[in-house]
C-alpha positions as CSV (number, residue, x, y, z in Angstrom):
1,M,91.5,-40.0,172.9
2,K,92.9,-41.2,169.6
3,K,95.7,-39.1,168.2
4,E,95.1,-37.6,164.8
5,S,96.6,-34.8,162.6
6,K,96.2,-31.3,163.9
7,K,92.7,-29.9,163.7
8,Y,91.4,-26.3,164.3
9,Y,88.2,-26.0,166.4
10,I,86.3,-22.7,166.2
11,Y,84.2,-21.9,169.3
12,K,81.8,-19.1,170.0
13,Y,80.4,-17.9,173.3
14,K,76.6,-18.1,173.8
15,I,76.5,-14.5,174.8
16,E,72.7,-14.3,175.6
17,L,73.1,-17.2,178.1
18,L,76.3,-15.8,179.6
19,N,74.6,-12.4,180.0
20,L,71.7,-14.0,181.8
21,L,74.1,-16.0,184.1
22,S,76.1,-12.8,184.7
23,F,72.9,-10.9,185.8
24,L,71.8,-13.7,188.1
25,L,75.2,-14.0,189.7
26,F,75.2,-10.2,190.3
27,I,71.8,-10.3,191.9
28,I,72.9,-13.2,194.2
29,L,76.2,-11.5,195.2
30,A,74.5,-8.1,195.7
31,C,72.0,-9.7,198.1
32,I,74.7,-11.4,200.0
33,T,76.7,-8.1,200.2
34,Y,73.6,-6.3,201.4
35,F,73.5,-8.4,204.6
36,I,77.3,-8.1,205.1
37,F,77.5,-4.3,205.1
38,K,75.4,-2.2,207.4
39,N,75.9,0.9,205.3
40,Y,75.4,-0.9,201.9
41,G,72.0,0.8,201.2
42,N,73.3,4.3,201.9
43,I,76.3,4.5,199.6
44,F,74.5,6.8,197.1
45,N,72.8,9.0,199.7
46,A,73.5,12.7,199.3
47,K,72.3,16.0,200.8
48,T,71.4,17.5,197.4
49,V,70.5,16.2,193.9
50,D,73.7,17.5,192.4
51,E,75.8,15.8,195.0
52,G,73.9,12.5,194.3
53,D,74.5,12.9,190.6
54,L,78.2,13.6,191.1
55,K,78.6,10.5,193.4
56,F,76.8,8.3,190.8
57,L,79.0,9.8,187.9
58,I,82.2,9.1,189.9
59,F,80.9,5.5,190.6
60,I,80.3,4.9,186.9
61,I,83.7,6.3,185.9
62,I,85.5,4.1,188.5
63,M,83.4,1.1,187.3
64,F,84.7,1.4,183.8
65,V,88.2,1.9,185.0
66,W,87.8,-1.3,187.1
67,L,86.6,-3.2,184.0
68,G,89.5,-1.8,182.1
69,I,91.9,-3.1,184.7
70,H,90.1,-6.5,184.2
71,E,91.3,-6.6,180.5
72,L,94.7,-5.2,181.4
73,L,95.2,-8.1,183.8
74,H,94.4,-10.5,181.0
75,A,97.0,-8.8,178.8
76,I,99.7,-8.8,181.5
77,S,99.0,-12.4,182.3
78,Y,99.2,-13.4,178.6
79,I,102.6,-11.7,178.3
80,I,104.0,-13.0,181.5
81,N,103.1,-16.6,180.4
82,G,104.8,-16.3,177.0
83,A,102.7,-14.3,174.6
84,S,104.2,-11.4,172.6
85,I,102.9,-7.9,173.4
86,K,102.6,-7.1,169.7
87,N,99.9,-9.9,169.5
88,I,97.8,-8.5,172.3
89,E,94.8,-6.4,171.3
90,T,92.3,-4.6,173.6
91,G,89.2,-2.7,172.8
92,I,85.5,-2.2,173.2
93,E,82.5,-3.3,171.1
94,I,79.7,-0.9,172.0
95,E,77.0,-2.8,170.0
96,K,77.8,-6.0,172.0
97,G,78.4,-4.1,175.2
98,I,81.8,-5.7,176.0
99,L,85.3,-4.8,176.7
100,Y,87.8,-7.3,175.4
101,C,91.5,-8.4,175.4
102,S,92.5,-10.7,172.6
103,C,95.7,-12.8,172.2
104,E,96.1,-13.2,168.5
105,Q,98.8,-15.9,168.6
106,Y,98.7,-19.5,169.6
107,I,99.4,-19.9,173.3
108,S,99.5,-23.0,175.6
109,K,96.7,-24.4,177.7
110,K,98.5,-23.3,180.8
111,N,98.8,-19.7,179.6
112,I,95.1,-19.3,178.7
113,M,93.8,-21.1,181.9
114,I,95.9,-18.9,184.1
115,S,95.1,-15.7,182.1
116,S,91.3,-16.5,182.2
117,L,91.2,-16.5,186.0
118,V,93.6,-13.7,187.0
119,P,91.1,-10.8,186.8
120,L,88.4,-12.8,188.6
121,T,90.9,-13.6,191.4
122,V,92.7,-10.3,191.7
123,I,90.0,-7.7,191.4
124,G,87.1,-10.0,192.2
125,I,87.6,-12.5,194.9
126,I,90.6,-10.9,196.6
127,T,89.3,-7.3,196.6
128,Y,85.9,-8.6,197.8
129,I,87.6,-10.2,200.8
130,I,89.5,-6.9,201.4
131,S,86.3,-4.9,201.2
132,I,84.8,-7.0,204.0
133,I,88.0,-6.6,206.2
134,I,88.0,-2.8,205.8
135,N,84.2,-2.5,205.7
136,N,84.1,-0.7,202.3
137,P,80.9,-1.4,200.4
138,Y,82.1,0.5,197.3
139,I,85.0,-1.9,196.7
140,A,82.6,-4.8,197.3
141,I,80.3,-3.5,194.6
142,Y,83.1,-3.1,192.1
143,S,84.3,-6.6,193.0
144,I,80.9,-8.2,192.4
145,I,80.5,-6.4,189.1
146,N,83.8,-7.9,188.1
147,I,83.0,-11.3,189.4
148,S,79.6,-11.4,187.6
149,G,81.3,-10.0,184.5
150,S,83.8,-12.9,184.5
151,V,81.3,-15.6,183.6
152,G,82.8,-15.9,180.1
153,D,86.2,-16.4,181.6
154,I,84.8,-19.1,184.0
155,A,83.0,-20.8,181.1
156,L,86.2,-20.9,179.1
157,F,88.2,-22.3,182.0
158,H,85.6,-25.0,182.6
159,L,85.8,-26.0,178.9
160,L,89.6,-26.0,178.7
161,K,90.1,-28.1,181.8
162,K,88.4,-31.0,180.0
163,M,90.9,-30.8,177.1
164,P,94.3,-32.5,176.6
165,K,97.5,-30.7,177.5
166,D,98.6,-30.3,173.8
167,I,96.0,-27.8,172.9
168,E,96.9,-24.3,171.7
169,F,94.5,-21.3,172.0
170,R,94.1,-18.3,169.8
171,E,91.7,-15.4,169.6
172,F,90.8,-13.3,166.5
173,D,88.9,-10.1,165.6
174,D,85.6,-11.4,166.9
175,P,85.8,-11.1,170.7
176,L,83.1,-13.7,171.1
177,A,85.0,-16.4,169.2
178,F,88.3,-18.3,169.5
179,C,90.2,-21.2,168.0
180,I,91.7,-24.2,169.7
181,S,94.2,-26.5,167.8
182,S,94.9,-30.0,168.8
183,T,96.1,-33.4,167.5
184,H,93.3,-34.9,169.6
185,D,89.6,-35.1,168.7
186,L,87.9,-32.4,170.7
187,S,84.5,-32.6,169.0
188,K,82.9,-34.5,171.9
189,I,84.1,-32.1,174.5
190,T,81.0,-29.9,175.0
191,S,79.9,-26.9,177.0
192,K,76.5,-25.4,177.7
193,T,77.8,-21.9,177.4
194,I,80.2,-22.2,174.4
195,N,79.3,-23.6,171.0
196,L,81.6,-25.6,168.7
197,E,81.0,-23.8,165.4
198,E,83.4,-25.5,163.0
199,V,86.3,-27.9,162.7
200,L,89.0,-27.2,160.1
201,D,92.2,-29.0,159.0
202,D,94.1,-25.7,158.2
203,D,94.0,-22.5,160.2
204,K,94.3,-20.5,157.0
205,K,90.7,-21.5,156.3
206,I,89.5,-19.8,159.4
207,T,86.9,-17.1,158.4
208,K,84.3,-17.0,161.2
209,C,86.7,-15.3,163.7
210,K,87.9,-12.6,161.2
């Protein structure tokens, strides 16, 4: 690609499409898991209604803790790979139904590509394999919830791997948007799950992510 002055590319996730893909992935993984574990269908069985309600409540609490660990792993990975802890922000947007971890400083392509896949790998793929080894369907379910919830991370990784090495990545207040700066023209690098919203010549002009 032809080298130019640095530009700032504002991207936004197609959240409706990602939610659909996440749901479909969960259904597929849940069906696969059903055939792996003989006791998969009995995990919420209880002798009384109260016992069943308690088991379900505990399951929900652990699920949110698991998803919180997902964001914590993003944060740890950002910091290990060079980001400052003061520029890491975590939170929840109830209206959008998402937990998030944002790195509000420019970081390298290597940093964001590693960080995007750490939660998927550690508490998704690895824990799913462990659940099969120890025959624990609970861990399997938490793992597939995490894997299906990582579609945005997968989409980001897929977009970034097409880009040149000089890019820098930054997130802002909107957890569905991010900025990529580069001296190369990135406008023709497309994704079916992430929109290119705007191209700017000065990051001080960025308003869509704030």
